[in-house]
Structure formats: structure tokens, C-alpha cells
C-alpha positions in Angstrom: -11.6 -2.0 -16.5 -8.8 -2.5 -14.0 -9.3 -3.8 -10.5 -7.5 -1.8 -7.8 -6.2 -2.6 -4.3 -5.7 0.6 -2.3 -3.7 1.1 0.9 -3.2 3.9 3.4 -0.8 3.6 6.3 1.4 5.6 8.7 5.1 5.1 8.7 7.5 6.7 11.3 9.7 9.3 9.6 12.8 7.5 11.0 11.7 4.3 9.1 10.9 5.9 5.8 14.0 4.6 4.0 13.4 1.1 5.3 9.8 1.4 4.1 10.9 2.5 0.7 13.3 -0.5 0.5 10.5 -2.8 1.6 8.1 -1.3 -0.9 10.5 -1.7 -3.8 10.9 -5.4 -3.0 7.1 -5.9 -2.5 6.4 -4.1 -5.8 8.8 -6.4 -7.6 7.0 -9.4 -6.1 3.5 -8.0 -7.1 4.6 -7.3 -10.6 6.4 -10.7 -11.0 3.1 -12.4 -10.0 1.0 -10.5 -12.5 0.0 -7.0 -11.2 -0.1 -4.4 -13.9 1.0 -1.4 -11.8 2.4 -0.9 -8.3 2.5 2.7 -7.0 3.7 4.0 -3.6 3.3 7.7 -2.5 4.5 9.5 0.6 2.3 12.3 2.0 3.4 15.8 1.0 0.2 17.9 1.4 -1.9 15.8 3.7 -3.7 18.0 6.3 -5.1 16.8 9.5 -8.8 17.2 9.5 -11.2 17.8 12.3 -13.7 15.1 11.4 -11.8 12.9 8.9 -8.5 12.9 7.0 -5.8 10.5 5.9 -3.8 11.1 9.1 -6.8 10.6 11.3 -7.8 7.4 9.5 -4.5 5.7 10.2 -4.0 7.5 13.6 -0.8 9.1 12.3 1.3 10.9 14.9 3.5 14.0 14.3 6.5 11.8 13.8 4.9 9.7 11.1 4.1 10.2 7.4 1.1 8.9 5.5 1.7 6.5 2.7 -0.9 6.1 0.0 -0.5 3.2 -2.5 -2.3 1.1 -5.0 -1.9 -1.9 -7.2 -3.8 -2.4 -10.4 -4.7 -5.7 -12.1 -6.5 -6.6 -15.3 -9.6 -7.7 -13.3 -10.8 -9.1 -10.0 -10.0 -12.7 -11.0 -6.4 -11.7 -11.8 -6.2 -9.8 -8.6 -7.3 -12.8 -6.5 -4.8 -15.1 -8.2 -2.0 -12.5 -7.9 -2.8 -11.8 -4.2 -2.7 -15.6 -3.4 0.7 -15.9 -5.0 2.0 -12.8 -3.2 0.8 -13.9 0.2 2.5 -17.3 -0.3 5.7 -15.8 -1.6 8.5 -16.3 1.0 10.0 -12.9 0.1 6.9 -11.3 1.7 7.6 -12.9 5.0 10.6 -10.7 5.8 11.1 -10.5 9.5 13.5 -7.6 9.0 10.5 -5.4 8.1 8.1 -6.3 10.9 8.8 -3.1 12.9 8.8 -0.7 9.9 5.2 0.3 10.4 2.1 -0.7 12.4 0.1 -3.0 10.1 -2.9 -2.8 12.5 -3.4 0.9 11.5 -3.2 0.1 7.7 -6.4 0.6 5.7 -6.8 -1.5 2.6 -9.4 -2.8 0.2 -10.3 -3.8 -3.3 -12.1 -1.6 -5.7 -13.9 -2.0 -9.0 -13.0 0.8 -11.5 -16.0 2.6 -13.0 -14.3 5.5 -14.7 -10.9 6.1 -16.3 -9.9 9.4 -17.9 -6.5 9.6 -19.4 
């Protein structure tokens, strides 16, 4: 079953176009290095919760949107190899994107798949 990296972050609405451009380039890099799928989604129906929610988790403000994304790989071993290549790729060092979002508020992690229904 696939291995999945998941990401949740907040992007200022004024930076959404720049984020989409950055995501397109990053997705190309991930796929080039062996990721199976690369998906980016912008929040459309993401309510603020009282105890927990996507916006609370990333401390999103009213002028930000929540981004939910994931990358899939054949397995954990493939993910580790792809991630190493992605992090070493000079295209991922783009200084022009350093102010697009606050990476300190991004949540990310790797997940083992235990169920797939298609």
C-alpha cells in the first residue's frame, strides 16, 4: 500500500497565486524524483472550530486560506529516497518563495496506508 506525506498550512490570500506557482514547480520536482501523486487543495469549506480545526491547527488568520496537500509513494523506502532527492534539488531552494507562507506553522508527517477504497 502507498506511503503518504501529508501537509496542512496557512497561506495569505494575497499570496495564493504565488503559492500555486510554487506548488506547481514543487510538484514537478517531486514527480520527477519518483513520487506517484502530488495533490494540493485550497480550503473551501473549512470551519473554525472551538477546540480543534484545520484553521486552528495552523493558526490561520482571517486573511489566510488553509492548504491541505499530500504526496504518495510506492512505499516508505521510496518516500525516503524521493524526499532526500527533493530536499537536495536546487529548484527547491527558491528564495523568491521564502515569504509566500510561514513554514513554522506548517504541519506535516508521513503516514502508512492501512485502507484504500476506490
